[in-house]
N, CA and C atoms as a LAMMPS dump frame, in Angstrom:
ITEM: TIMESTEP
0
ITEM: NUMBER OF ATOMS
645
ITEM: BOX BOUNDS ff ff ff
-5.0000000000000000e+02 5.0000000000000000e+02
-5.0000000000000000e+02 5.0000000000000000e+02
-5.0000000000000000e+02 5.0000000000000000e+02
ITEM: ATOMS id mol type element x y z
1 1 1 N 0.84 -1.191 0
2 1 2 C 0 0 0
3 1 3 C 0.88 1.247 0
4 2 1 N 0.495 2.194 -0.839
5 2 2 C 1.225 3.445 -0.931
6 2 3 C 1.224 4.173 0.416
7 3 1 N 2.35 4.768 0.752
8 3 2 C 2.458 5.49 2.022
9 3 3 C 2.238 6.977 1.779
10 4 1 N 1.235 7.528 2.444
11 4 2 C 0.917 8.946 2.302
12 4 3 C 1.524 9.74 3.457
13 5 1 N 1.679 11.042 3.219
14 5 2 C 2.14 11.95 4.256
15 5 3 C 1.019 12.849 4.782
16 6 1 N -0.082 12.93 4.023
17 6 2 C -1.169 13.83 4.418
18 6 3 C -2.496 13.347 3.858
19 7 1 N -3.566 13.705 4.579
20 7 2 C -4.931 13.469 4.116
21 7 3 C -5.638 14.821 4.083
22 8 1 N -6.211 15.146 2.94
23 8 2 C -6.993 16.372 2.797
24 8 3 C -8.459 15.996 2.627
25 9 1 N -9.319 16.715 3.317
26 9 2 C -10.748 16.408 3.33
27 9 3 C -11.559 17.541 2.722
28 10 1 N -12.644 17.183 2.06
29 10 2 C -13.746 18.108 1.858
30 10 3 C -14.394 18.319 3.235
31 11 1 N -15.285 19.293 3.356
32 11 2 C -15.927 19.524 4.66
33 11 3 C -17.381 19.049 4.697
34 12 1 N -18.261 19.721 3.949
35 12 2 C -19.684 19.399 4.029
36 12 3 C -19.969 17.99 3.534
37 13 1 N -20.677 17.227 4.353
38 13 2 C -21.061 15.836 4.089
39 13 3 C -19.87 14.872 4.103
40 14 1 N -18.65 15.383 4.319
41 14 2 C -17.484 14.515 4.488
42 14 3 C -17.078 14.489 5.955
43 15 1 N -16.896 15.665 6.537
44 15 2 C -16.589 15.778 7.965
45 15 3 C -17.797 16.173 8.8
46 16 1 N -18.774 16.803 8.165
47 16 2 C -19.895 17.356 8.933
48 16 3 C -21.166 17.398 8.104
49 17 1 N -22.281 17.436 8.802
50 17 2 C -23.595 17.569 8.168
51 17 3 C -24.136 18.963 8.453
52 18 1 N -24.116 19.796 7.43
53 18 2 C -24.644 21.156 7.564
54 18 3 C -25.962 21.297 6.812
55 19 1 N -26.594 20.168 6.479
56 19 2 C -27.76 20.21 5.597
57 19 3 C -28.915 21.026 6.192
58 20 1 N -29.13 20.926 7.493
59 20 2 C -30.208 21.697 8.116
60 20 3 C -29.985 23.187 7.905
61 21 1 N -28.751 23.636 8.126
62 21 2 C -28.436 25.056 7.956
63 21 3 C -28.498 25.474 6.491
64 22 1 N -27.99 24.625 5.609
65 22 2 C -27.973 24.974 4.182
66 22 3 C -29.395 25.07 3.634
67 23 1 N -30.249 24.124 4.009
68 23 2 C -31.648 24.184 3.572
69 23 3 C -32.293 25.478 4.074
70 24 1 N -32.024 25.823 5.303
71 24 2 C -32.546 27.061 5.882
72 24 3 C -32.05 28.274 5.091
73 25 1 N -30.753 28.343 4.849
74 25 2 C -30.153 29.516 4.197
75 25 3 C -30.594 29.653 2.742
76 26 1 N -30.635 28.539 2.037
77 26 2 C -31.048 28.605 0.628
78 26 3 C -32.541 28.916 0.516
79 27 1 N -33.344 28.314 1.375
80 27 2 C -34.782 28.609 1.364
81 27 3 C -35.031 30.088 1.642
82 28 1 N -34.328 30.603 2.641
83 28 2 C -34.438 32.022 2.99
84 28 3 C -34.068 32.905 1.797
85 29 1 N -32.964 32.578 1.133
86 29 2 C -32.461 33.397 0.03
87 29 3 C -33.402 33.368 -1.163
88 30 1 N -33.861 32.185 -1.54
89 30 2 C -34.763 32.083 -2.688
90 30 3 C -36.1 32.744 -2.394
91 31 1 N -36.583 32.577 -1.18
92 31 2 C -37.852 33.202 -0.797
93 31 3 C -37.745 34.728 -0.877
94 32 1 N -36.61 35.265 -0.405
95 32 2 C -36.393 36.718 -0.469
96 32 3 C -36.375 37.219 -1.91
97 33 1 N -35.977 36.328 -2.833
98 33 2 C -35.89 36.714 -4.247
99 33 3 C -37.162 36.397 -5.014
100 34 1 N -38.179 35.88 -4.317
101 34 2 C -39.466 35.655 -4.943
102 34 3 C -39.655 34.299 -5.582
103 35 1 N -38.736 33.372 -5.323
104 35 2 C -38.85 32.034 -5.903
105 35 3 C -39.661 31.106 -5
106 36 1 N -40.278 30.108 -5.623
107 36 2 C -40.838 28.991 -4.87
108 36 3 C -39.685 28.154 -4.342
109 37 1 N -39.727 27.798 -3.089
110 37 2 C -38.618 27.071 -2.477
111 37 3 C -38.664 25.594 -2.887
112 38 1 N -37.563 25.043 -3.394
113 38 2 C -37.525 23.627 -3.767
114 38 3 C -37.606 22.73 -2.532
115 39 1 N -37.736 21.432 -2.766
116 39 2 C -37.763 20.48 -1.664
117 39 3 C -36.401 20.438 -0.968
118 40 1 N -36.389 20.086 0.305
119 40 2 C -35.101 19.94 0.998
120 40 3 C -34.144 18.987 0.287
121 41 1 N -34.663 17.876 -0.263
122 41 2 C -33.793 16.933 -0.977
123 41 3 C -33.125 17.591 -2.174
124 42 1 N -33.875 18.402 -2.912
125 42 2 C -33.299 19.11 -4.069
126 42 3 C -32.205 20.066 -3.621
127 43 1 N -32.436 20.753 -2.532
128 43 2 C -31.435 21.677 -2.006
129 43 3 C -30.198 20.918 -1.542
130 44 1 N -30.402 19.816 -0.839
131 44 2 C -29.256 19.052 -0.316
132 44 3 C -28.368 18.52 -1.423
133 45 1 N -28.951 18.241 -2.579
134 45 2 C -28.136 17.738 -3.69
135 45 3 C -27.194 18.799 -4.252
136 46 1 N -27.39 20.067 -3.863
137 46 2 C -26.479 21.123 -4.327
138 46 3 C -25.339 21.377 -3.341
139 47 1 N -25.362 20.707 -2.181
140 47 2 C -24.287 20.903 -1.201
141 47 3 C -22.971 20.407 -1.793
142 48 1 N -21.967 21.252 -1.734
143 48 2 C -20.682 20.961 -2.37
144 48 3 C -20.442 21.818 -3.595
145 49 1 N -21.541 22.358 -4.179
146 49 2 C -21.393 23.312 -5.273
147 49 3 C -21.082 24.699 -4.703
148 50 1 N -20.56 25.57 -5.54
149 50 2 C -20.457 26.96 -5.114
150 50 3 C -21.86 27.518 -4.948
151 51 1 N -21.991 28.61 -4.198
152 51 2 C -23.306 29.213 -4.025
153 51 3 C -23.891 29.676 -5.353
154 52 1 N -23.045 30.201 -6.231
155 52 2 C -23.527 30.636 -7.545
156 52 3 C -24.074 29.463 -8.341
157 53 1 N -23.365 28.341 -8.319
158 53 2 C -23.824 27.159 -9.045
159 53 3 C -25.094 26.593 -8.418
160 54 1 N -25.171 26.629 -7.087
161 54 2 C -26.387 26.166 -6.416
162 54 3 C -27.58 27.033 -6.815
163 55 1 N -27.355 28.335 -6.882
164 55 2 C -28.427 29.243 -7.298
165 55 3 C -28.884 28.921 -8.716
166 56 1 N -27.931 28.759 -9.624
167 56 2 C -28.287 28.463 -11.005
168 56 3 C -29.035 27.137 -11.116
169 57 1 N -28.578 26.147 -10.369
170 57 2 C -29.203 24.822 -10.391
171 57 3 C -30.652 24.877 -9.891
172 58 1 N -30.894 25.637 -8.833
173 58 2 C -32.204 25.637 -8.194
174 58 3 C -33.184 26.634 -8.797
175 59 1 N -32.649 27.695 -9.398
176 59 2 C -33.53 28.741 -9.94
177 59 3 C -33.687 28.674 -11.454
178 60 1 N -32.69 28.074 -12.13
179 60 2 C -32.698 28.075 -13.586
180 60 3 C -32.265 29.397 -14.181
181 61 1 N -31.794 30.301 -13.35
182 61 2 C -31.377 31.643 -13.776
183 61 3 C -29.86 31.703 -13.861
184 62 1 N -29.328 32.085 -15.01
185 62 2 C -27.882 32.133 -15.208
186 62 3 C -27.288 33.512 -14.93
187 63 1 N -28.088 34.438 -14.445
188 63 2 C -27.623 35.803 -14.214
189 63 3 C -26.625 35.868 -13.06
190 64 1 N -25.44 36.405 -13.338
191 64 2 C -24.435 36.531 -12.288
192 64 3 C -24.84 37.594 -11.27
193 65 1 N -25.526 38.647 -11.729
194 65 2 C -25.94 39.693 -10.782
195 65 3 C -26.959 39.138 -9.783
196 66 1 N -27.858 38.287 -10.238
197 66 2 C -28.814 37.677 -9.322
198 66 3 C -28.14 36.65 -8.419
199 67 1 N -27.143 35.95 -8.958
200 67 2 C -26.383 35.009 -8.124
201 67 3 C -25.683 35.754 -6.996
202 68 1 N -25.214 36.957 -7.273
203 68 2 C -24.563 37.767 -6.24
204 68 3 C -25.568 38.171 -5.158
205 69 1 N -26.778 38.52 -5.568
206 69 2 C -27.823 38.844 -4.601
207 69 3 C -28.124 37.624 -3.738
208 70 1 N -28.225 36.474 -4.391
209 70 2 C -28.469 35.22 -3.674
210 70 3 C -27.376 34.959 -2.64
211 71 1 N -26.128 35.152 -3.044
212 71 2 C -25.012 34.919 -2.123
213 71 3 C -25.084 35.851 -0.922
214 72 1 N -25.479 37.081 -1.147
215 72 2 C -25.54 38.037 -0.032
216 72 3 C -26.643 37.646 0.954
217 73 1 N -27.79 37.192 0.444
218 73 2 C -28.853 36.723 1.333
219 73 3 C -28.417 35.468 2.091
220 74 1 N -27.741 34.562 1.372
221 74 2 C -27.261 33.331 2.009
222 74 3 C -26.326 33.661 3.165
223 75 1 N -25.379 34.556 2.922
224 75 2 C -24.427 34.932 3.969
225 75 3 C -25.149 35.556 5.159
226 76 1 N -26.115 36.402 4.873
227 76 2 C -26.878 37.056 5.941
228 76 3 C -27.524 36.017 6.854
229 77 1 N -28.133 34.997 6.255
230 77 2 C -28.796 33.968 7.067
231 77 3 C -27.78 33.014 7.7
232 78 1 N -26.715 32.689 6.944
233 78 2 C -25.705 31.76 7.455
234 78 3 C -24.995 32.31 8.68
235 79 1 N -24.803 33.621 8.722
236 79 2 C -24.166 34.225 9.886
237 79 3 C -24.964 33.935 11.164
238 80 1 N -26.271 33.705 11
239 80 2 C -27.135 33.467 12.16
240 80 3 C -27.268 31.986 12.515
241 81 1 N -27.193 31.08 11.499
242 81 2 C -27.566 29.687 11.79
243 81 3 C -26.51 28.641 11.468
244 82 1 N -25.516 28.952 10.631
245 82 2 C -24.634 27.904 10.117
246 82 3 C -23.857 27.186 11.219
247 83 1 N -23.282 27.925 12.13
248 83 2 C -22.472 27.301 13.183
249 83 3 C -23.333 26.403 14.068
250 84 1 N -24.454 26.917 14.543
251 84 2 C -25.28 26.17 15.497
252 84 3 C -25.949 24.958 14.866
253 85 1 N -26.23 25.025 13.556
254 85 2 C -26.988 23.958 12.908
255 85 3 C -26.118 23.021 12.073
256 86 1 N -24.809 23.04 12.297
257 86 2 C -23.905 22.104 11.63
258 86 3 C -23.382 21.108 12.657
259 87 1 N -23.47 19.83 12.32
260 87 2 C -23.061 18.76 13.232
261 87 3 C -21.879 17.996 12.633
262 88 1 N -20.761 17.996 13.331
263 88 2 C -19.615 17.195 12.9
264 88 3 C -19.94 15.722 13.131
265 89 1 N -19.642 14.883 12.145
266 89 2 C -19.941 13.459 12.274
267 89 3 C -19.21 12.857 13.478
268 90 1 N -19.863 11.918 14.157
269 90 2 C -19.282 11.385 15.392
270 90 3 C -18.07 10.483 15.156
271 91 1 N -17.794 10.146 13.907
272 91 2 C -16.594 9.353 13.587
273 91 3 C -15.337 10.206 13.493
274 92 1 N -15.502 11.51 13.36
275 92 2 C -14.396 12.369 12.924
276 92 3 C -13.257 12.436 13.939
277 93 1 N -13.549 12.662 15.195
278 93 2 C -12.467 12.844 16.161
279 93 3 C -11.594 11.59 16.264
280 94 1 N -12.212 10.429 16.312
281 94 2 C -11.445 9.188 16.391
282 94 3 C -10.585 8.995 15.155
283 95 1 N -11.157 9.268 13.984
284 95 2 C -10.405 9.123 12.73
285 95 3 C -9.214 10.08 12.698
286 96 1 N -9.444 11.33 13.076
287 96 2 C -8.355 12.305 13.072
288 96 3 C -7.254 11.903 14.052
289 97 1 N -7.636 11.431 15.216
290 97 2 C -6.65 10.98 16.196
291 97 3 C -5.809 9.838 15.669
292 98 1 N -6.45 8.887 15.003
293 98 2 C -5.721 7.747 14.441
294 98 3 C -4.779 8.167 13.32
295 99 1 N -5.224 9.123 12.499
296 99 2 C -4.36 9.618 11.424
297 99 3 C -3.14 10.339 12.002
298 100 1 N -3.361 11.129 13.044
299 100 2 C -2.25 11.827 13.694
300 100 3 C -1.291 10.835 14.343
301 101 1 N -1.835 9.76 14.915
302 101 2 C -0.978 8.725 15.504
303 101 3 C -0.081 8.076 14.457
304 102 1 N -0.529 8.076 13.223
305 102 2 C 0.262 7.535 12.116
306 102 3 C 1.277 8.549 11.586
307 103 1 N 1.256 9.769 12.149
308 103 2 C 2.185 10.8 11.712
309 103 3 C 1.745 11.571 10.482
310 104 1 N 0.468 11.468 10.131
311 104 2 C -0.036 12.135 8.933
312 104 3 C -0.458 13.57 9.221
313 105 1 N -0.218 14.452 8.264
314 105 2 C -0.771 15.794 8.311
315 105 3 C -2.198 15.736 7.782
316 106 1 N -3.023 16.655 8.251
317 106 2 C -4.413 16.687 7.803
318 106 3 C -4.821 18.106 7.45
319 107 1 N -5.743 18.206 6.504
320 107 2 C -6.222 19.517 6.088
321 107 3 C -7.596 19.422 5.458
322 108 1 N -8.151 20.58 5.176
323 108 2 C -9.482 20.688 4.578
324 108 3 C -9.402 21.587 3.354
325 109 1 N -10.067 21.171 2.28
326 109 2 C -10.218 22.01 1.086
327 109 3 C -11.701 22.031 0.749
328 110 1 N -12.326 23.186 0.869
329 110 2 C -13.783 23.285 0.763
330 110 3 C -14.186 24.575 0.064
331 111 1 N -15.395 24.56 -0.518
332 111 2 C -15.958 25.802 -1.036
333 111 3 C -16.565 26.636 0.092
334 112 1 N -16.76 26.029 1.249
335 112 2 C -17.299 26.756 2.403
336 112 3 C -16.268 27.756 2.91
337 113 1 N -16.72 28.875 3.421
338 113 2 C -15.788 29.862 3.951
339 113 3 C -14.946 29.265 5.076
340 114 1 N -13.667 29.564 5.04
341 114 2 C -12.744 29.026 6.033
342 114 3 C -13.15 29.435 7.445
343 115 1 N -13.574 30.677 7.626
344 115 2 C -13.895 31.128 8.987
345 115 3 C -15.093 30.37 9.546
346 116 1 N -16.022 29.957 8.693
347 116 2 C -17.152 29.168 9.183
348 116 3 C -16.679 27.782 9.625
349 117 1 N -15.804 27.176 8.817
350 117 2 C -15.247 25.864 9.179
351 117 3 C -14.491 25.96 10.496
352 118 1 N -13.671 26.981 10.625
353 118 2 C -12.883 27.15 11.849
354 118 3 C -13.78 27.343 13.063
355 119 1 N -14.855 28.113 12.912
356 119 2 C -15.783 28.332 14.034
357 119 3 C -16.419 27.017 14.488
358 120 1 N -16.819 26.193 13.52
359 120 2 C -17.468 24.91 13.844
360 120 3 C -16.477 23.968 14.519
361 121 1 N -15.271 23.867 13.968
362 121 2 C -14.272 22.969 14.533
363 121 3 C -13.807 23.434 15.907
364 122 1 N -13.671 24.738 16.076
365 122 2 C -13.261 25.271 17.377
366 122 3 C -14.337 24.992 18.43
367 123 1 N -15.592 25.139 18.046
368 123 2 C -16.699 24.837 18.96
369 123 3 C -16.601 23.407 19.497
370 124 1 N -16.21 22.479 18.618
371 124 2 C -16.174 21.063 18.988
372 124 3 C -14.79 20.592 19.437
373 125 1 N -13.852 21.514 19.604
374 125 2 C -12.526 21.152 20.072
375 125 3 C -11.713 20.346 19.074
376 126 1 N -11.944 20.57 17.787
377 126 2 C -11.288 19.78 16.749
378 126 3 C -10.324 20.582 15.864
379 127 1 N -10.284 21.876 16.052
380 127 2 C -9.5 22.717 15.15
381 127 3 C -8.021 22.36 15.179
382 128 1 N -7.522 21.949 16.331
383 128 2 C -6.084 21.69 16.47
384 128 3 C -5.621 20.482 15.663
385 129 1 N -6.543 19.67 15.2
386 129 2 C -6.156 18.5 14.409
387 129 3 C -5.689 18.875 12.993
388 130 1 N -6.032 20.057 12.532
389 130 2 C -5.813 20.393 11.124
390 130 3 C -4.607 21.312 10.929
391 131 1 N -3.766 20.926 9.987
392 131 2 C -2.558 21.694 9.678
393 131 3 C -2.82 22.793 8.661
394 132 1 N -3.874 22.647 7.854
395 132 2 C -4.186 23.652 6.831
396 132 3 C -5.682 23.582 6.534
397 133 1 N -6.306 24.737 6.36
398 133 2 C -7.694 24.81 5.905
399 133 3 C -7.749 25.823 4.769
400 134 1 N -8.196 25.376 3.612
401 134 2 C -8.379 26.257 2.457
402 134 3 C -9.874 26.352 2.203
403 135 1 N -10.406 27.555 2.368
404 135 2 C -11.838 27.783 2.184
405 135 3 C -12.138 28.525 0.903
406 136 1 N -13.425 28.769 0.708
407 136 2 C -13.864 29.404 -0.525
408 136 3 C -13.29 30.787 -0.749
409 137 1 N -12.99 31.499 0.341
410 137 2 C -12.446 32.854 0.194
411 137 3 C -10.951 32.858 -0.108
412 138 1 N -10.33 31.683 -0.106
413 138 2 C -8.873 31.595 -0.283
414 138 3 C -8.448 31.315 -1.714
415 139 1 N -9.405 31.095 -2.616
416 139 2 C -9.071 30.732 -3.997
417 139 3 C -9.833 31.617 -4.967
418 140 1 N -9.295 31.707 -6.16
419 140 2 C -9.984 32.456 -7.221
420 140 3 C -10.852 31.546 -8.076
421 141 1 N -10.561 30.245 -8.06
422 141 2 C -11.338 29.268 -8.825
423 141 3 C -11.715 28.115 -7.899
424 142 1 N -12.988 27.777 -7.882
425 142 2 C -13.491 26.767 -6.955
426 142 3 C -13.487 25.375 -7.571
427 143 1 N -13.614 24.361 -6.71
428 143 2 C -13.706 22.982 -7.17
429 143 3 C -14.789 22.864 -8.251
430 144 1 N -14.532 22.068 -9.303
431 144 2 C -13.462 21.08 -9.469
432 144 3 C -12.125 21.616 -9.968
433 145 1 N -11.969 22.948 -10.035
434 145 2 C -10.633 23.478 -10.307
435 145 3 C -9.704 23.026 -9.173
436 146 1 N -8.472 22.626 -9.492
437 146 2 C -7.576 22.086 -8.469
438 146 3 C -6.862 23.125 -7.621
439 147 1 N -7.16 24.412 -7.815
440 147 2 C -6.399 25.454 -7.128
441 147 3 C -6.333 25.24 -5.617
442 148 1 N -7.469 24.951 -4.993
443 148 2 C -7.487 24.786 -3.545
444 148 3 C -6.634 23.627 -3.072
445 149 1 N -6.747 22.488 -3.75
446 149 2 C -5.932 21.327 -3.392
447 149 3 C -4.452 21.627 -3.554
448 150 1 N -4.098 22.244 -4.666
449 150 2 C -2.683 22.534 -4.925
450 150 3 C -2.147 23.563 -3.928
451 151 1 N -2.994 24.493 -3.515
452 151 2 C -2.584 25.481 -2.504
453 151 3 C -2.301 24.778 -1.175
454 152 1 N -3.173 23.845 -0.798
455 152 2 C -2.968 23.113 0.463
456 152 3 C -1.702 22.268 0.407
457 153 1 N -1.476 21.605 -0.716
458 153 2 C -0.281 20.767 -0.877
459 153 3 C 0.982 21.612 -0.736
460 154 1 N 0.979 22.776 -1.375
461 154 2 C 2.142 23.66 -1.295
462 154 3 C 2.36 24.151 0.134
463 155 1 N 1.274 24.486 0.825
464 155 2 C 1.393 24.983 2.198
465 155 3 C 1.945 23.911 3.136
466 156 1 N 1.634 22.657 2.857
467 156 2 C 2.121 21.561 3.687
468 156 3 C 3.553 21.164 3.338
469 157 1 N 4.073 21.681 2.24
470 157 2 C 5.453 21.397 1.851
471 157 3 C 5.661 19.971 1.371
472 158 1 N 4.63 19.399 0.749
473 158 2 C 4.728 18.036 0.237
474 158 3 C 4.393 18.038 -1.251
475 159 1 N 4.375 16.864 -1.867
476 159 2 C 4.039 16.753 -3.282
477 159 3 C 2.658 16.135 -3.446
478 160 1 N 2.113 16.234 -4.629
479 160 2 C 0.775 15.693 -4.866
480 160 3 C 0.741 14.166 -4.744
481 161 1 N 1.897 13.536 -4.904
482 161 2 C 1.972 12.076 -4.725
483 161 3 C 1.865 11.682 -3.25
484 162 1 N 2.067 12.652 -2.357
485 162 2 C 2.088 12.365 -0.919
486 162 3 C 0.725 12.429 -0.255
487 163 1 N -0.308 12.858 -0.986
488 163 2 C -1.583 13.101 -0.328
489 163 3 C -2.7 12.274 -0.951
490 164 1 N -3.74 12.098 -0.153
491 164 2 C -4.998 11.564 -0.648
492 164 3 C -6.092 12.546 -0.271
493 165 1 N -7.01 12.78 -1.193
494 165 2 C -8.138 13.677 -0.958
495 165 3 C -9.376 12.831 -0.719
496 166 1 N -10.15 13.201 0.294
497 166 2 C -11.344 12.448 0.674
498 166 3 C -12.559 13.357 0.534
499 167 1 N -13.556 12.899 -0.216
500 167 2 C -14.745 13.709 -0.408
501 167 3 C -15.967 12.87 -0.682
502 168 1 N -17.122 13.54 -0.762
503 168 2 C -18.393 12.826 -0.877
504 168 3 C -19.115 13.061 -2.186
505 169 1 N -18.554 13.87 -3.091
506 169 2 C -19.267 14.21 -4.317
507 169 3 C -18.429 13.936 -5.553
508 170 1 N -19.118 13.902 -6.69
509 170 2 C -18.439 13.796 -7.978
510 170 3 C -17.54 15.014 -8.201
511 171 1 N -17.965 16.18 -7.714
512 171 2 C -17.122 17.376 -7.811
513 171 3 C -15.79 17.148 -7.101
514 172 1 N -15.826 16.495 -5.935
515 172 2 C -14.582 16.188 -5.215
516 172 3 C -13.718 15.223 -6.021
517 173 1 N -14.346 14.22 -6.613
518 173 2 C -13.604 13.259 -7.43
519 173 3 C -12.958 13.951 -8.625
520 174 1 N -13.687 14.854 -9.257
521 174 2 C -13.139 15.604 -10.395
522 174 3 C -11.994 16.508 -9.946
523 175 1 N -12.124 17.083 -8.761
524 175 2 C -11.068 17.95 -8.237
525 175 3 C -9.781 17.161 -8.047
526 176 1 N -9.883 15.985 -7.45
527 176 2 C -8.708 15.132 -7.27
528 176 3 C -8.108 14.754 -8.616
529 177 1 N -8.966 14.419 -9.547
530 177 2 C -8.499 14.055 -10.888
531 177 3 C -7.759 15.222 -11.532
532 178 1 N -8.32 16.413 -11.427
533 178 2 C -7.703 17.595 -12.036
534 178 3 C -6.389 17.976 -11.363
535 179 1 N -6.268 17.641 -10.075
536 179 2 C -5.027 17.927 -9.351
537 179 3 C -4.025 16.787 -9.464
538 180 1 N -4.459 15.672 -10.061
539 180 2 C -3.622 14.478 -10.194
540 180 3 C -3.196 13.951 -8.829
541 181 1 N -4.192 13.817 -7.931
542 181 2 C -3.941 13.233 -6.609
543 181 3 C -4.89 12.052 -6.403
544 182 1 N -4.533 11.172 -5.496
545 182 2 C -5.381 10.027 -5.187
546 182 3 C -6.645 10.481 -4.465
547 183 1 N -7.701 9.669 -4.606
548 183 2 C -9.009 10.05 -4.081
549 183 3 C -9.689 8.863 -3.411
550 184 1 N -10.342 9.126 -2.277
551 184 2 C -11.228 8.156 -1.636
552 184 3 C -12.58 8.823 -1.429
553 185 1 N -13.638 8.095 -1.724
554 185 2 C -14.988 8.632 -1.595
555 185 3 C -15.648 8.112 -0.32
556 186 1 N -16.512 8.938 0.265
557 186 2 C -17.364 8.507 1.374
558 186 3 C -18.824 8.705 0.976
559 187 1 N -19.687 7.831 1.475
560 187 2 C -21.098 7.846 1.103
561 187 3 C -21.958 8.497 2.175
562 188 1 N -21.427 9.526 2.816
563 188 2 C -22.152 10.227 3.877
564 188 3 C -22.907 11.444 3.353
565 189 1 N -22.875 11.644 2.036
566 189 2 C -23.625 12.73 1.431
567 189 3 C -24.79 12.212 0.619
568 190 1 N -25.078 12.869 -0.494
569 190 2 C -26.212 12.484 -1.338
570 190 3 C -25.78 11.754 -2.598
571 191 1 N -24.48 11.561 -2.798
572 191 2 C -23.971 10.886 -3.991
573 191 3 C -23.967 9.379 -3.781
574 192 1 N -24.478 8.652 -4.778
575 192 2 C -24.54 7.194 -4.699
576 192 3 C -23.213 6.575 -5.141
577 193 1 N -22.966 5.35 -4.69
578 193 2 C -21.697 4.683 -4.977
579 193 3 C -21.43 4.586 -6.476
580 194 1 N -22.448 4.257 -7.264
581 194 2 C -22.237 4.064 -8.7
582 194 3 C -21.759 5.338 -9.396
583 195 1 N -22.06 6.499 -8.819
584 195 2 C -21.682 7.758 -9.453
585 195 3 C -20.176 7.981 -9.443
586 196 1 N -19.46 7.25 -8.591
587 196 2 C -18.002 7.368 -8.546
588 196 3 C -17.314 6.39 -9.498
589 197 1 N -18.088 5.571 -10.218
590 197 2 C -17.497 4.476 -10.995
591 197 3 C -16.626 4.953 -12.141
592 198 1 N -16.881 6.161 -12.636
593 198 2 C -16.084 6.648 -13.763
594 198 3 C -14.753 7.264 -13.321
595 199 1 N -14.523 7.297 -12.015
596 199 2 C -13.298 7.901 -11.492
597 199 3 C -12.397 6.843 -10.875
598 200 1 N -11.108 7.155 -10.856
599 200 2 C -10.16 6.284 -10.176
600 200 3 C -10.2 6.601 -8.684
601 201 1 N -10.699 5.673 -7.89
602 201 2 C -10.801 5.892 -6.451
603 201 3 C -10.055 4.794 -5.709
604 202 1 N -9.376 5.195 -4.641
605 202 2 C -8.702 4.208 -3.803
606 202 3 C -9.734 3.31 -3.134
607 203 1 N -10.868 3.884 -2.746
608 203 2 C -11.949 3.139 -2.134
609 203 3 C -13.192 4.02 -2.087
610 204 1 N -14.345 3.366 -1.959
611 204 2 C -15.601 4.058 -1.667
612 204 3 C -16.069 3.531 -0.315
613 205 1 N -16.028 4.396 0.695
614 205 2 C -16.285 4.004 2.078
615 205 3 C -17.676 4.437 2.512
616 206 1 N -18.301 3.636 3.36
617 206 2 C -19.605 4.04 3.894
618 206 3 C -19.494 5.294 4.74
619 207 1 N -18.403 5.404 5.497
620 207 2 C -18.13 6.605 6.28
621 207 3 C -16.63 6.669 6.561
622 208 1 N -16.222 7.675 7.296
623 208 2 C -14.787 7.892 7.506
624 208 3 C -14.116 6.854 8.4
625 209 1 N -14.896 6.08 9.122
626 209 2 C -14.298 5.183 10.117
627 209 3 C -13.328 4.168 9.503
628 210 1 N -13.516 3.84 8.23
629 210 2 C -12.626 2.878 7.585
630 210 3 C -11.374 3.488 6.993
631 211 1 N -11.26 4.808 7.049
632 211 2 C -10.13 5.477 6.388
633 211 3 C -8.766 5.153 6.993
634 212 1 N -8.575 5.211 8.311
635 212 2 C -7.231 4.962 8.852
636 212 3 C -6.672 3.585 8.47
637 213 1 N -7.524 2.572 8.43
638 213 2 C -7.051 1.238 8.052
639 213 3 C -6.72 1.166 6.571
640 214 1 N -7.365 2.009 5.777
641 214 2 C -7.128 2.018 4.336
642 214 3 C -5.752 2.566 3.987
643 215 1 N -5.29 3.546 4.778
644 215 2 C -4.045 4.213 4.407
645 215 3 C -2.954 3.987 5.462
């Protein structure tokens, strides 16, 4: 088995479930803009996309100016509910501890704002486990563009051959592919196992608990 030096994670639906908050924020934003609110399941399937892409997917409107309005409403509501309504998966602390015991560096690459991730992890006493967090405000191009992954790799002082990226969506798989790094999928989001079949994956795991034994 290949020996890695670091594990980089997506955040939403990989390390944590923010679906309650995201449904709230997107519903609030679309309602403010006069749209009929989609079903929670439809909204949850956009988790992992950028806010602009989520807006386009749910509204059918390609206008960037309206996407900007949507983002501003989302931020307004997220400032009130995102931290309190996001739950870190109960497997995470044990997995992170085991990875650290193996001497691995860990990090996060997400479209979610870094400060929101840090607030959630600090609340749960988990922030110290991470050596690098790259959020949506840290890049000019979002996943599946590899910029965030490559930025994290450079910050850790390692090579792309040294890391594995773990995520729950096809967007995450494409990001790993575009960065030319190894990828493992978890089924803790809304993506089905078969959807990863077109990608090269080290494994498709039911949840993170199997990750330390894999690497």
